N, CA, C and O atoms as CSV, one atom per row, in Angstrom:
chain,resi,resn,atom,element,x,y,z
A,1,MET,N,N,1.470,9.526,18.279
A,1,MET,CA,C,0.400,9.154,17.290
A,1,MET,C,C,0.878,9.716,15.909
A,1,MET,O,O,1.352,10.848,15.809
A,2,LYS,N,N,0.734,8.895,14.893
A,2,LYS,CA,C,1.082,9.409,13.511
A,2,LYS,C,C,-0.033,10.128,12.861
A,2,LYS,O,O,-1.210,9.850,13.086
A,3,ARG,N,N,0.349,11.043,12.063
A,3,ARG,CA,C,-0.738,11.867,11.435
A,3,ARG,C,C,-1.288,11.187,10.269
A,3,ARG,O,O,-0.582,10.363,9.688
A,4,PRO,N,N,-2.506,11.445,9.848
A,4,PRO,CA,C,-3.166,10.836,8.725
A,4,PRO,C,C,-2.440,11.140,7.409
A,4,PRO,O,O,-1.717,12.135,7.345
A,5,ILE,N,N,-2.585,10.403,6.457
A,5,ILE,CA,C,-2.130,10.852,5.196
A,5,ILE,C,C,-2.951,12.000,4.635
A,5,ILE,O,O,-4.182,12.026,4.659
A,6,ARG,N,N,-2.174,12.944,4.131
A,6,ARG,CA,C,-2.753,14.162,3.648
A,6,ARG,C,C,-2.789,14.132,2.051
A,6,ARG,O,O,-1.767,13.911,1.402
A,7,VAL,N,N,-3.980,14.359,1.483
A,7,VAL,CA,C,-4.158,14.258,0.036
A,7,VAL,C,C,-4.733,15.586,-0.444
A,7,VAL,O,O,-5.698,16.102,0.119
A,8,LEU,N,N,-4.098,16.151,-1.537
A,8,LEU,CA,C,-4.690,17.268,-2.107
A,8,LEU,C,C,-5.327,16.771,-3.435
A,8,LEU,O,O,-4.681,16.129,-4.263
A,9,ILE,N,N,-6.689,17.122,-3.594
A,9,ILE,CA,C,-7.359,16.726,-4.833
A,9,ILE,C,C,-7.558,17.974,-5.719
A,9,ILE,O,O,-8.081,18.982,-5.246
A,10,ALA,N,N,-7.160,17.915,-6.957
A,10,ALA,CA,C,-7.047,19.121,-7.856
A,10,ALA,C,C,-7.800,18.885,-9.132
A,10,ALA,O,O,-7.822,17.773,-9.661
A,11,LYS,N,N,-8.404,19.909,-9.616
A,11,LYS,CA,C,-8.969,20.004,-10.960
A,11,LYS,C,C,-8.113,21.111,-11.669
A,11,LYS,O,O,-8.112,22.264,-11.236
A,12,VAL,N,N,-7.436,20.763,-12.690
A,12,VAL,CA,C,-6.514,21.746,-13.347
A,12,VAL,C,C,-7.101,22.116,-14.644
A,12,VAL,O,O,-7.665,21.237,-15.295
A,13,GLY,N,N,-7.033,23.302,-15.086
A,13,GLY,CA,C,-7.317,23.772,-16.371
A,13,GLY,C,C,-8.942,24.109,-16.354
A,13,GLY,O,O,-9.573,24.303,-15.315
A,14,LEU,N,N,-9.484,24.143,-17.638
A,14,LEU,CA,C,-10.749,24.599,-17.778
A,14,LEU,C,C,-11.815,23.450,-17.660
A,14,LEU,O,O,-12.999,23.676,-17.907
A,15,ASP,N,N,-11.381,22.263,-17.292
A,15,ASP,CA,C,-12.255,21.148,-17.080
A,15,ASP,C,C,-13.234,21.464,-15.972
A,15,ASP,O,O,-12.791,21.569,-14.829
A,16,GLY,N,N,-14.469,21.619,-16.196
A,16,GLY,CA,C,-15.444,22.008,-15.121
A,16,GLY,C,C,-16.237,20.829,-14.552
A,16,GLY,O,O,-17.215,21.024,-13.831
A,17,HIS,N,N,-15.822,19.637,-14.871
A,17,HIS,CA,C,-16.506,18.429,-14.298
A,17,HIS,C,C,-15.845,17.872,-12.998
A,17,HIS,O,O,-14.854,17.142,-13.027
A,18,ASP,N,N,-16.427,18.243,-11.938
A,18,ASP,CA,C,-15.775,17.917,-10.608
A,18,ASP,C,C,-16.452,16.821,-9.863
A,18,ASP,O,O,-15.996,16.456,-8.780
A,19,ARG,N,N,-17.510,16.276,-10.379
A,19,ARG,CA,C,-18.279,15.283,-9.424
A,19,ARG,C,C,-17.372,14.156,-9.013
A,19,ARG,O,O,-17.352,13.735,-7.856
A,20,GLY,N,N,-16.553,13.628,-10.070
A,20,GLY,CA,C,-15.684,12.507,-9.615
A,20,GLY,C,C,-14.667,12.896,-8.624
A,20,GLY,O,O,-14.383,12.169,-7.672
A,21,ALA,N,N,-14.130,14.011,-8.835
A,21,ALA,CA,C,-13.084,14.505,-7.792
A,21,ALA,C,C,-13.704,14.646,-6.377
A,21,ALA,O,O,-13.075,14.334,-5.366
A,22,LYS,N,N,-14.898,15.105,-6.359
A,22,LYS,CA,C,-15.565,15.303,-5.026
A,22,LYS,C,C,-15.976,13.937,-4.473
A,22,LYS,O,O,-15.927,13.766,-3.255
A,23,VAL,N,N,-16.378,12.953,-5.284
A,23,VAL,CA,C,-16.632,11.595,-4.816
A,23,VAL,C,C,-15.454,10.934,-4.237
A,23,VAL,O,O,-15.520,10.317,-3.174
A,24,ILE,N,N,-14.310,11.065,-4.970
A,24,ILE,CA,C,-12.997,10.553,-4.468
A,24,ILE,C,C,-12.607,11.277,-3.162
A,24,ILE,O,O,-12.252,10.621,-2.183
A,25,ALA,N,N,-12.667,12.560,-3.140
A,25,ALA,CA,C,-12.304,13.213,-1.897
A,25,ALA,C,C,-13.173,12.702,-0.717
A,25,ALA,O,O,-12.653,12.574,0.391
A,26,SER,N,N,-14.431,12.417,-0.913
A,26,SER,CA,C,-15.280,12.050,0.179
A,26,SER,C,C,-14.910,10.556,0.682
A,26,SER,O,O,-14.961,10.268,1.878
A,27,PHE,N,N,-14.566,9.709,-0.228
A,27,PHE,CA,C,-14.162,8.378,0.034
A,27,PHE,C,C,-12.846,8.324,0.735
A,27,PHE,O,O,-12.622,7.470,1.593
A,28,LEU,N,N,-11.936,9.265,0.364
A,28,LEU,CA,C,-10.688,9.287,1.010
A,28,LEU,C,C,-10.828,9.792,2.425
A,28,LEU,O,O,-10.190,9.239,3.320
A,29,LYS,N,N,-11.635,10.822,2.682
A,29,LYS,CA,C,-11.893,11.321,3.977
A,29,LYS,C,C,-12.428,10.123,4.850
A,29,LYS,O,O,-11.937,9.822,5.938
A,30,ASN,N,N,-13.493,9.467,4.252
A,30,ASN,CA,C,-14.084,8.402,5.000
A,30,ASN,C,C,-13.179,7.232,5.360
A,30,ASN,O,O,-13.466,6.432,6.251
A,31,ALA,N,N,-12.008,7.166,4.580
A,31,ALA,CA,C,-10.935,6.195,4.921
A,31,ALA,C,C,-9.936,6.637,5.830
A,31,ALA,O,O,-8.935,5.955,6.047
A,32,GLY,N,N,-10.171,7.895,6.454
A,32,GLY,CA,C,-9.245,8.378,7.462
A,32,GLY,C,C,-8.195,9.272,6.954
A,32,GLY,O,O,-7.281,9.630,7.697
A,33,MET,N,N,-8.273,9.648,5.743
A,33,MET,CA,C,-7.234,10.565,5.312
A,33,MET,C,C,-7.702,12.141,5.386
A,33,MET,O,O,-8.893,12.453,5.397
A,34,GLU,N,N,-6.771,12.973,5.429
A,34,GLU,CA,C,-7.117,14.378,5.449
A,34,GLU,C,C,-7.105,14.803,3.942
A,34,GLU,O,O,-6.127,14.587,3.226
A,35,VAL,N,N,-8.169,15.379,3.527
A,35,VAL,CA,C,-8.248,15.768,2.111
A,35,VAL,C,C,-8.465,17.314,2.012
A,35,VAL,O,O,-9.306,17.891,2.700
A,36,ILE,N,N,-7.667,17.936,1.129
A,36,ILE,CA,C,-7.797,19.275,0.739
A,36,ILE,C,C,-8.292,19.283,-0.743
A,36,ILE,O,O,-7.601,18.741,-1.606
A,37,TYR,N,N,-9.451,19.874,-1.047
A,37,TYR,CA,C,-9.941,19.978,-2.383
A,37,TYR,C,C,-9.761,21.394,-2.866
A,37,TYR,O,O,-10.328,22.321,-2.286
A,38,THR,N,N,-9.006,21.579,-3.884
A,38,THR,CA,C,-8.594,22.885,-4.481
A,38,THR,C,C,-9.680,23.693,-5.204
A,38,THR,O,O,-9.626,24.915,-5.339
A,39,GLY,N,N,-10.689,22.896,-5.666
A,39,GLY,CA,C,-11.722,23.484,-6.467
A,39,GLY,C,C,-11.378,23.507,-7.891
A,39,GLY,O,O,-10.339,22.957,-8.257
A,40,LEU,N,N,-12.202,24.130,-8.788
A,40,LEU,CA,C,-12.070,24.087,-10.288
A,40,LEU,C,C,-11.096,25.065,-10.692
A,40,LEU,O,O,-10.739,25.986,-9.957
A,41,ARG,N,N,-10.656,24.868,-11.880
A,41,ARG,CA,C,-9.728,25.916,-12.684
A,41,ARG,C,C,-8.440,26.229,-12.021
A,41,ARG,O,O,-8.006,27.379,-11.970
A,42,GLN,N,N,-7.832,25.210,-11.515
A,42,GLN,CA,C,-6.474,25.485,-10.954
A,42,GLN,C,C,-5.312,25.430,-11.937
A,42,GLN,O,O,-5.389,24.672,-12.904
A,43,THR,N,N,-4.348,26.117,-11.759
A,43,THR,CA,C,-3.095,25.968,-12.590
A,43,THR,C,C,-2.143,24.927,-11.932
A,43,THR,O,O,-2.225,24.699,-10.726
A,44,PRO,N,N,-1.319,24.354,-12.660
A,44,PRO,CA,C,-0.232,23.581,-12.033
A,44,PRO,C,C,0.459,24.328,-10.904
A,44,PRO,O,O,0.683,23.761,-9.834
A,45,GLU,N,N,0.804,25.605,-11.128
A,45,GLU,CA,C,1.423,26.341,-10.154
A,45,GLU,C,C,0.609,26.475,-8.826
A,45,GLU,O,O,1.162,26.360,-7.732
A,46,MET,N,N,-0.669,26.711,-8.960
A,46,MET,CA,C,-1.481,26.792,-7.809
A,46,MET,C,C,-1.508,25.510,-7.061
A,46,MET,O,O,-1.413,25.486,-5.834
A,47,VAL,N,N,-1.646,24.365,-7.844
A,47,VAL,CA,C,-1.710,23.050,-7.203
A,47,VAL,C,C,-0.372,22.750,-6.329
A,47,VAL,O,O,-0.387,22.278,-5.192
A,48,VAL,N,N,0.676,23.076,-6.997
A,48,VAL,CA,C,1.982,22.719,-6.291
A,48,VAL,C,C,2.115,23.694,-5.114
A,48,VAL,O,O,2.566,23.262,-4.053
A,49,GLN,N,N,1.775,24.906,-5.224
A,49,GLN,CA,C,1.826,25.880,-4.067
A,49,GLN,C,C,0.957,25.395,-2.913
A,49,GLN,O,O,1.369,25.456,-1.754
A,50,ALA,N,N,-0.221,24.922,-3.218
A,50,ALA,CA,C,-1.106,24.492,-2.194
A,50,ALA,C,C,-0.636,23.280,-1.523
A,50,ALA,O,O,-0.779,23.135,-0.309
A,51,ALA,N,N,0.009,22.266,-2.390
A,51,ALA,CA,C,0.529,21.093,-1.891
A,51,ALA,C,C,1.595,21.295,-0.927
A,51,ALA,O,O,1.609,20.679,0.138
A,52,VAL,N,N,2.551,22.194,-1.280
A,52,VAL,CA,C,3.656,22.544,-0.439
A,52,VAL,C,C,3.214,23.198,0.879
A,52,VAL,O,O,3.652,22.812,1.962
A,53,GLN,N,N,2.343,24.185,0.752
A,53,GLN,CA,C,1.837,24.891,1.910
A,53,GLN,C,C,1.043,23.996,2.839
A,53,GLN,O,O,1.077,24.230,4.047
A,54,GLU,N,N,0.340,23.000,2.366
A,54,GLU,CA,C,-0.456,22.079,3.150
A,54,GLU,C,C,0.319,20.828,3.592
A,54,GLU,O,O,-0.250,19.959,4.253
A,55,ASP,N,N,1.612,20.725,3.235
A,55,ASP,CA,C,2.420,19.652,3.567
A,55,ASP,C,C,1.665,18.239,3.304
A,55,ASP,O,O,1.468,17.391,4.174
A,56,VAL,N,N,1.286,18.147,1.966
A,56,VAL,CA,C,0.633,17.008,1.676
A,56,VAL,C,C,1.516,15.880,1.212
A,56,VAL,O,O,2.610,16.164,0.725
A,57,ASP,N,N,1.102,14.518,1.332
A,57,ASP,CA,C,1.777,13.420,0.933
A,57,ASP,C,C,1.446,13.057,-0.490
A,57,ASP,O,O,2.254,12.424,-1.170
A,58,VAL,N,N,0.318,13.429,-0.939
A,58,VAL,CA,C,-0.270,12.960,-2.194
A,58,VAL,C,C,-0.982,14.114,-2.988
A,58,VAL,O,O,-1.741,14.854,-2.362
A,59,ILE,N,N,-0.782,14.304,-4.314
A,59,ILE,CA,C,-1.575,15.095,-5.139
A,59,ILE,C,C,-2.357,14.143,-5.998
A,59,ILE,O,O,-1.787,13.294,-6.683
A,60,GLY,N,N,-3.695,14.286,-5.963
A,60,GLY,CA,C,-4.495,13.580,-6.888
A,60,GLY,C,C,-5.106,14.537,-7.894
A,60,GLY,O,O,-5.811,15.474,-7.519
A,61,VAL,N,N,-4.842,14.309,-9.147
A,61,VAL,CA,C,-5.330,15.242,-10.197
A,61,VAL,C,C,-6.472,14.519,-10.997
A,61,VAL,O,O,-6.245,13.435,-11.536
A,62,SER,N,N,-7.636,15.094,-11.068
A,62,SER,CA,C,-8.751,14.573,-11.830
A,62,SER,C,C,-8.679,15.378,-13.173
A,62,SER,O,O,-8.738,16.607,-13.173
A,63,ILE,N,N,-8.557,14.678,-14.251
A,63,ILE,CA,C,-8.499,15.512,-15.525
A,63,ILE,C,C,-9.304,14.687,-16.669
A,63,ILE,O,O,-9.024,13.531,-16.985
A,64,LEU,N,N,-10.269,15.403,-17.197
A,64,LEU,CA,C,-11.040,14.902,-18.301
A,64,LEU,C,C,-10.927,15.656,-19.602
A,64,LEU,O,O,-11.595,15.345,-20.589
A,65,SER,N,N,-10.045,16.679,-19.581
A,65,SER,CA,C,-10.042,17.723,-20.558
A,65,SER,C,C,-9.063,17.274,-21.765
A,65,SER,O,O,-9.092,17.838,-22.859
A,66,GLY,N,N,-8.256,16.278,-21.478
A,66,GLY,CA,C,-7.226,15.845,-22.552
A,66,GLY,C,C,-5.878,16.493,-22.388
A,66,GLY,O,O,-4.959,16.240,-23.167
A,67,ALA,N,N,-5.755,17.322,-21.386
A,67,ALA,CA,C,-4.446,18.039,-21.164
A,67,ALA,C,C,-3.518,17.329,-20.311
A,67,ALA,O,O,-2.508,17.891,-19.888
A,68,HIS,N,N,-3.804,16.107,-20.029
A,68,HIS,CA,C,-2.910,15.334,-19.111
A,68,HIS,C,C,-1.480,15.356,-19.513
A,68,HIS,O,O,-0.620,15.350,-18.633
A,69,MET,N,N,-1.158,15.381,-20.754
A,69,MET,CA,C,0.298,15.352,-21.236
A,69,MET,C,C,0.929,16.683,-20.943
A,69,MET,O,O,2.160,16.713,-20.925
A,70,THR,N,N,0.326,17.677,-20.735
A,70,THR,CA,C,0.812,18.921,-20.368
A,70,THR,C,C,0.809,19.182,-18.841
A,70,THR,O,O,1.806,19.634,-18.279
A,71,VAL,N,N,-0.316,18.891,-18.196
A,71,VAL,CA,C,-0.548,19.175,-16.728
A,71,VAL,C,C,0.360,18.334,-15.893
A,71,VAL,O,O,1.064,18.868,-15.036
A,72,PHE,N,N,0.380,17.012,-16.102
A,72,PHE,CA,C,1.256,16.163,-15.135
A,72,PHE,C,C,2.641,16.472,-15.324
A,72,PHE,O,O,3.254,16.739,-14.291
A,73,PRO,N,N,3.319,16.500,-16.470
A,73,PRO,CA,C,4.690,16.870,-16.432
A,73,PRO,C,C,5.030,18.222,-15.840
A,73,PRO,O,O,6.095,18.405,-15.251
A,74,LYS,N,N,4.102,19.184,-16.004
A,74,LYS,CA,C,4.252,20.521,-15.400
A,74,LYS,C,C,4.330,20.398,-13.846
A,74,LYS,O,O,5.212,20.935,-13.176
A,75,ILE,N,N,3.356,19.667,-13.360
A,75,ILE,CA,C,3.314,19.477,-11.911
A,75,ILE,C,C,4.612,18.830,-11.387
A,75,ILE,O,O,5.229,19.249,-10.408
A,76,MET,N,N,4.961,17.772,-12.132
A,76,MET,CA,C,6.176,17.077,-11.627
A,76,MET,C,C,7.441,17.976,-11.724
A,76,MET,O,O,8.326,17.861,-10.875
A,77,GLN,N,N,7.535,18.812,-12.679
A,77,GLN,CA,C,8.666,19.726,-12.793
A,77,GLN,C,C,8.576,20.736,-11.725
A,77,GLN,O,O,9.617,21.070,-11.159
A,78,LEU,N,N,7.375,21.294,-11.364
A,78,LEU,CA,C,7.250,22.335,-10.293
A,78,LEU,C,C,7.569,21.776,-8.951
A,78,LEU,O,O,8.176,22.433,-8.106
A,79,LEU,N,N,7.144,20.523,-8.756
A,79,LEU,CA,C,7.404,19.862,-7.504
A,79,LEU,C,C,9.011,19.651,-7.276
A,79,LEU,O,O,9.566,19.902,-6.205
A,80,ARG,N,N,9.625,19.192,-8.349
A,80,ARG,CA,C,11.066,19.104,-8.175
A,80,ARG,C,C,11.738,20.545,-7.948
A,80,ARG,O,O,12.725,20.658,-7.222
A,81,ASP,N,N,11.210,21.538,-8.543
A,81,ASP,CA,C,11.856,22.905,-8.538
A,81,ASP,C,C,11.620,23.313,-7.017
A,81,ASP,O,O,12.469,24.003,-6.452
A,82,GLU,N,N,10.493,22.897,-6.364
A,82,GLU,CA,C,10.168,23.311,-5.000
A,82,GLU,C,C,10.887,22.396,-4.048
A,82,GLU,O,O,10.738,22.620,-2.847
A,83,GLY,N,N,11.634,21.411,-4.419
A,83,GLY,CA,C,12.271,20.463,-3.496
A,83,GLY,C,C,11.198,19.416,-2.882
A,83,GLY,O,O,11.465,18.792,-1.856
A,84,ALA,N,N,10.064,19.272,-3.515
A,84,ALA,CA,C,8.989,18.488,-2.999
A,84,ALA,C,C,8.736,17.296,-3.946
A,84,ALA,O,O,7.613,16.811,-4.086
A,85,GLY,N,N,9.780,16.869,-4.556
A,85,GLY,CA,C,9.657,15.717,-5.467
A,85,GLY,C,C,9.290,14.359,-4.875
A,85,GLY,O,O,9.149,13.370,-5.595
A,86,ASP,N,N,9.132,14.329,-3.489
A,86,ASP,CA,C,8.743,13.193,-2.829
A,86,ASP,C,C,7.218,13.048,-2.686
A,86,ASP,O,O,6.732,12.013,-2.230
A,87,ILE,N,N,6.475,14.081,-3.073
A,87,ILE,CA,C,5.030,13.935,-2.992
A,87,ILE,C,C,4.566,13.090,-4.182
A,87,ILE,O,O,4.954,13.274,-5.336
A,88,LEU,N,N,3.708,12.155,-3.799
A,88,LEU,CA,C,3.153,11.133,-4.757
A,88,LEU,C,C,2.185,11.984,-5.618
A,88,LEU,O,O,1.390,12.761,-5.088
A,89,VAL,N,N,2.271,11.817,-6.969
A,89,VAL,CA,C,1.344,12.421,-7.813
A,89,VAL,C,C,0.654,11.325,-8.561
A,89,VAL,O,O,1.250,10.533,-9.290
A,90,THR,N,N,-0.640,11.321,-8.340
A,90,THR,CA,C,-1.591,10.270,-9.006
A,90,THR,C,C,-2.792,10.960,-9.560
A,90,THR,O,O,-2.846,12.190,-9.548
A,91,GLY,N,N,-3.706,10.269,-10.018
A,91,GLY,CA,C,-4.895,10.810,-10.475
A,91,GLY,C,C,-5.763,9.898,-11.338
A,91,GLY,O,O,-5.619,8.676,-11.331
A,92,GLY,N,N,-6.693,10.550,-12.100
A,92,GLY,CA,C,-7.531,9.771,-12.972
A,92,GLY,C,C,-8.258,10.647,-13.906
A,92,GLY,O,O,-8.192,11.876,-13.865
A,93,GLY,N,N,-8.962,9.962,-14.758
A,93,GLY,CA,C,-9.675,10.604,-15.856
A,93,GLY,C,C,-9.477,9.884,-17.157
A,93,GLY,O,O,-9.128,8.704,-17.202
A,94,ILE,N,N,-9.710,10.630,-18.221
A,94,ILE,CA,C,-9.816,10.008,-19.491
A,94,ILE,C,C,-8.262,10.103,-20.037
A,94,ILE,O,O,-7.816,11.103,-20.599
A,95,ILE,N,N,-7.617,9.068,-19.816
A,95,ILE,CA,C,-6.016,9.149,-20.187
A,95,ILE,C,C,-5.757,7.794,-20.926
A,95,ILE,O,O,-5.839,6.738,-20.298
A,96,PRO,N,N,-5.487,7.815,-22.074
A,96,PRO,CA,C,-5.193,6.673,-22.972
A,96,PRO,C,C,-3.944,5.877,-22.327
A,96,PRO,O,O,-3.025,6.480,-21.773
A,97,GLY,N,N,-3.987,4.502,-22.442
A,97,GLY,CA,C,-2.983,3.640,-21.940
A,97,GLY,C,C,-1.582,4.151,-22.304
A,97,GLY,O,O,-0.757,4.260,-21.398
A,98,PRO,N,N,-1.251,4.476,-23.578
A,98,PRO,CA,C,0.075,4.770,-23.899
A,98,PRO,C,C,0.487,6.051,-23.204
A,98,PRO,O,O,1.655,6.179,-22.839
A,99,ASP,N,N,-0.405,7.005,-22.999
A,99,ASP,CA,C,-0.060,8.208,-22.292
A,99,ASP,C,C,0.226,7.962,-20.844
A,99,ASP,O,O,1.120,8.548,-20.235
A,100,MET,N,N,-0.629,7.003,-20.284
A,100,MET,CA,C,-0.356,6.620,-18.871
A,100,MET,C,C,1.080,6.116,-18.655
A,100,MET,O,O,1.705,6.405,-17.634
A,101,GLN,N,N,1.603,5.336,-19.664
A,101,GLN,CA,C,2.835,4.746,-19.613
A,101,GLN,C,C,3.985,5.787,-19.651
A,101,GLN,O,O,4.985,5.694,-18.939
A,102,LYS,N,N,3.754,6.814,-20.565
A,102,LYS,CA,C,4.655,7.942,-20.768
A,102,LYS,C,C,4.716,8.759,-19.476
A,102,LYS,O,O,5.785,9.240,-19.100
A,103,LEU,N,N,3.603,8.916,-18.809
A,103,LEU,CA,C,3.487,9.720,-17.532
A,103,LEU,C,C,4.239,8.945,-16.443
A,103,LEU,O,O,4.972,9.594,-15.697
A,104,ARG,N,N,4.133,7.646,-16.282
A,104,ARG,CA,C,4.734,6.775,-15.362
A,104,ARG,C,C,6.191,6.961,-15.520
A,104,ARG,O,O,6.881,7.076,-14.507
A,105,GLU,N,N,6.765,7.003,-16.784
A,105,GLU,CA,C,8.160,7.123,-17.045
A,105,GLU,C,C,8.712,8.535,-16.503
A,105,GLU,O,O,9.908,8.691,-16.255
A,106,LEU,N,N,7.807,9.494,-16.348
A,106,LEU,CA,C,8.185,10.825,-15.849
A,106,LEU,C,C,8.044,10.939,-14.324
A,106,LEU,O,O,8.342,11.951,-13.690
A,107,GLY,N,N,7.565,9.813,-13.802
A,107,GLY,CA,C,7.509,9.777,-12.263
A,107,GLY,C,C,6.129,9.955,-11.752
A,107,GLY,O,O,5.950,10.072,-10.539
A,108,VAL,N,N,5.141,9.982,-12.589
A,108,VAL,CA,C,3.722,10.063,-12.126
A,108,VAL,C,C,3.371,8.671,-11.624
A,108,VAL,O,O,3.748,7.666,-12.227
A,109,GLY,N,N,2.630,8.624,-10.494
A,109,GLY,CA,C,2.154,7.361,-9.950
A,109,GLY,C,C,1.069,6.772,-10.779
A,109,GLY,O,O,0.825,7.223,-11.898
A,110,ARG,N,N,0.439,5.818,-10.285
A,110,ARG,CA,C,-0.665,5.033,-11.010
A,110,ARG,C,C,-1.824,6.024,-11.353
A,110,ARG,O,O,-2.189,6.829,-10.496
A,111,LEU,N,N,-2.372,5.987,-12.502
A,111,LEU,CA,C,-3.496,6.703,-12.923
A,111,LEU,C,C,-4.731,5.794,-13.113
A,111,LEU,O,O,-4.670,4.668,-13.606
A,112,PHE,N,N,-5.799,6.361,-12.695
A,112,PHE,CA,C,-7.040,5.445,-12.547
A,112,PHE,C,C,-8.137,5.927,-13.566
A,112,PHE,O,O,-8.547,7.087,-13.529
A,113,PRO,N,N,-8.596,5.018,-14.467
A,113,PRO,CA,C,-9.649,5.396,-15.463
A,113,PRO,C,C,-11.057,5.481,-14.722
A,113,PRO,O,O,-11.233,4.976,-13.613
A,114,PRO,N,N,-11.956,6.103,-15.363
A,114,PRO,CA,C,-13.328,6.220,-14.908
A,114,PRO,C,C,-13.846,4.699,-14.546
A,114,PRO,O,O,-13.499,3.721,-15.208
A,115,GLY,N,N,-14.625,4.640,-13.538
A,115,GLY,CA,C,-15.120,3.320,-13.138
A,115,GLY,C,C,-14.289,2.425,-12.154
A,115,GLY,O,O,-14.748,1.385,-11.681
A,116,THR,N,N,-13.011,2.912,-11.873
A,116,THR,CA,C,-12.191,2.255,-10.874
A,116,THR,C,C,-12.943,2.262,-9.523
A,116,THR,O,O,-13.568,3.224,-9.077
A,117,GLU,N,N,-12.807,1.157,-8.985
A,117,GLU,CA,C,-13.314,0.907,-7.587
A,117,GLU,C,C,-12.656,1.769,-6.594
A,117,GLU,O,O,-11.433,1.663,-6.499
A,118,THR,N,N,-13.303,2.646,-5.801
A,118,THR,CA,C,-12.724,3.571,-4.856
A,118,THR,C,C,-11.786,2.790,-3.925
A,118,THR,O,O,-10.728,3.310,-3.570
A,119,LYS,N,N,-12.137,1.550,-3.512
A,119,LYS,CA,C,-11.264,0.834,-2.610
A,119,LYS,C,C,-9.831,0.705,-3.146
A,119,LYS,O,O,-8.833,0.812,-2.433
A,120,GLU,N,N,-9.818,0.472,-4.425
A,120,GLU,CA,C,-8.520,0.259,-5.154
A,120,GLU,C,C,-7.580,1.484,-5.052
A,120,GLU,O,O,-6.364,1.411,-4.873
A,121,ILE,N,N,-8.281,2.586,-5.186
A,121,ILE,CA,C,-7.529,3.939,-5.015
A,121,ILE,C,C,-7.003,4.087,-3.681
A,121,ILE,O,O,-5.851,4.467,-3.475
A,122,ILE,N,N,-7.934,3.755,-2.649
A,122,ILE,CA,C,-7.540,4.056,-1.199
A,122,ILE,C,C,-6.440,3.033,-0.897
A,122,ILE,O,O,-5.511,3.430,-0.194
A,123,VAL,N,N,-6.422,1.810,-1.321
A,123,VAL,CA,C,-5.387,0.847,-1.062
A,123,VAL,C,C,-4.025,1.343,-1.601
A,123,VAL,O,O,-2.998,1.280,-0.926
A,124,TYR,N,N,-4.075,1.839,-2.855
A,124,TYR,CA,C,-2.872,2.303,-3.558
A,124,TYR,C,C,-2.300,3.483,-2.753
A,124,TYR,O,O,-1.102,3.492,-2.469
A,125,ILE,N,N,-3.131,4.488,-2.375
A,125,ILE,CA,C,-2.571,5.597,-1.658
A,125,ILE,C,C,-2.058,5.178,-0.326
A,125,ILE,O,O,-1.007,5.646,0.114
A,126,ARG,N,N,-2.777,4.303,0.333
A,126,ARG,CA,C,-2.202,3.795,1.690
A,126,ARG,C,C,-0.829,3.147,1.400
A,126,ARG,O,O,0.159,3.505,2.042
A,127,GLU,N,N,-0.755,2.226,0.468
A,127,GLU,CA,C,0.513,1.492,0.244
A,127,GLU,C,C,1.576,2.523,-0.193
A,127,GLU,O,O,2.693,2.418,0.313
A,128,GLN,N,N,1.357,3.426,-1.010
A,128,GLN,CA,C,2.493,4.366,-1.506
A,128,GLN,C,C,2.780,5.451,-0.482
A,128,GLN,O,O,3.961,5.607,-0.173
A,129,ALA,N,N,1.854,6.225,0.090
A,129,ALA,CA,C,1.995,7.362,0.868
A,129,ALA,C,C,2.176,6.860,2.399
A,129,ALA,O,O,2.829,7.517,3.210
A,130,GLY,N,N,1.565,5.686,2.707
A,130,GLY,CA,C,1.544,5.293,4.046
A,130,GLY,C,C,2.932,4.846,4.499
A,130,GLY,O,O,3.179,4.766,5.702
A,131,GLN,N,N,3.902,4.536,3.515
A,131,GLN,CA,C,5.215,4.188,3.896
A,131,GLN,C,C,5.990,5.328,4.600
A,131,GLN,O,O,6.925,5.080,5.362
A,132,LYS,N,N,5.593,6.528,4.334
A,132,LYS,CA,C,6.147,7.712,4.970
A,132,LYS,C,C,5.684,7.881,6.389
A,132,LYS,O,O,6.223,8.690,7.144
A,133,HIS,N,N,4.692,7.120,6.744
A,133,HIS,CA,C,4.060,7.303,8.127
A,133,HIS,C,C,4.330,6.179,9.070
A,133,HIS,O,O,3.808,6.119,10.183
A,134,THR,N,N,5.180,5.268,8.585
A,134,THR,CA,C,5.371,4.064,9.507
A,134,THR,C,C,6.760,4.263,10.202
A,134,THR,O,O,7.172,3.428,11.008
């Protein structure tokens, strides 16, 4: 029997708004994924350490603070440094389109703006991370 997709949901920095992250975590759990929620005020180092320890397939970062151009590149670099560059990094929040493109060029997966249908996120994660489980 194959194991479920494991997703770590993270709130990085001083952004204290976690309702969206908790909603996504709940929907992912209901879709059969194992979800680890790190809680508020995590550093990129804490997120990557938890992701490696928990052997996750996906890191989902919820960010509303405007620090996305610092947070995502740092997480990507730390994952490479840990030899865990195969973990899919995705997320959502208030991220302008041009910044989304720059982050994609750095290896960040699809980023979802507020209002995205949860089914769209579930399908994306299954398509991307599910490939490791077939």
